[in-house]
N, C-alpha and C positions, 0 to 999 in steps of 0.2 A: 594094525591096519591103518588106513589113511584117516579114519575118523575115530576119535575117542567115543566110547559108547557109555551109556548111562542106563540106569534102571530104577525101578521103584519097588519097594517091598511094603507089605502091609502087616500090621500087628494089631490084633484085638486083645485087649487085656481083660481077663476074667478075674474080677475082684474076689469072687467066692473061693476060687481054688488057687489064686495067686500065680497065674501063668499067662503068657501071651501065646498067640497062635495066628497063623495066616487066616484072613477072613474067609477064604474059600472053604476052610474046614467047617464052617457053619452050614454048608450046603451038602446035600446028599452026594453030589459029584459035579465036577466042572461041566460034563456033558449035559446033566439034568438042568443046570442053570443056563447053559447055552440054548438048550431046547426051549426052556421057559421064556427066554428073551426073544427067541425065534427071529422072525423077519424084522422086528424092531431093531435088533442089534445090527443086522446087515444093512438096513436102510439108513440108520444113523451113521454107521461107518462110511457108507457110500456118500452121504451128504457132506461129511467132514472132508472126505477125500476130494470131492468136487470143489470145495472152498479152497483147499490147499493147491489144487491143480489148476485152478482158475479156468475151468471150462475145457481142459484137455479131454478129448473123448476117451472113453474106456478102451483099454487095449493099446493105446498109443505109446508104445515103448515101456509100459508099466504093467503088462498083462499078468506077470507073476504077483503083482500087488493089487489085483482087482477082485480076488476071491474073498468071500466072507471068512472071517477068522473067529474061531470059538474062544470061549474064556479059558480053555485049557492052555492057550498061548498068551494069556494076559495076567495082569495082577488085578485081583478083585478087591475092591474097597467097599465098606459099608458106611453109610452116613445117616444123619438124622436132621430133619428140618424142624422137629418139634422138641428136641432136647430130651426126649423120653425113650423113644424106641427107634430102631433102625427102620427107616421107611424109604431109603434109596440105596441103589447099588451102583458103584462106579466100576468101569471096566477100562483099564489102562493098557494100551499096547505100546511097547517100546519101539524104537527105530528098527527098521528091517522086518518087523512083524506084519504090520498092515500097510506099510509104504516104504519107499526108499529113505535113506538116511536124511536127505535134504528136507523131507516133509516133517521130520521129527516124530514125536510121540503122538498118539491119539488117546484122548480121554473122553469117555462117554458116560453119561449118568442117566439112570432109569429109575422111575418110581417103582416101589414094590407093589406089584399087583397080585392077584390070586395065584396066577401061574408061578410067579417067583416065590411067593410064600409057601407054596406046596413043595418046593425043593429045599426048604430050610429043615435041617435036622430037628426032630422033636425036642431035643434038649434046649434048643435056642429059639423055638417058635415064639415064646412069650416075650422075647426081646425085639421082635419085629412087629410092624403094623403096616396096613395098606396106606399107600400115599394117596391122599385126597386132593 
């Protein structure tokens, strides 16, 4: 195509079993995580779109990129602000997923709240904490 494309992958290393896996595997499903983030995800994505589009009204030539996109179309990252537990979740949308190529990627970060914590698989719950 006319543009080179790029992506991002995530890997969480489990020291106990000596294997890495995508962060989304720590959650019961991408849909469950999308549902837990709910309106926060859509509002944060729209706010970032507005910054990149510099006030261009919704639907002005970009209607296909105005919809809310779930984490099933994203790379999910987990992070820590306390160095002990995962207390934030990153959602990274590559070019053409949440906007046209010219807008680049979108990276959103959310604190772990009860709704997000409820989507973590039981085997990993002890590795997460609420973001205060």
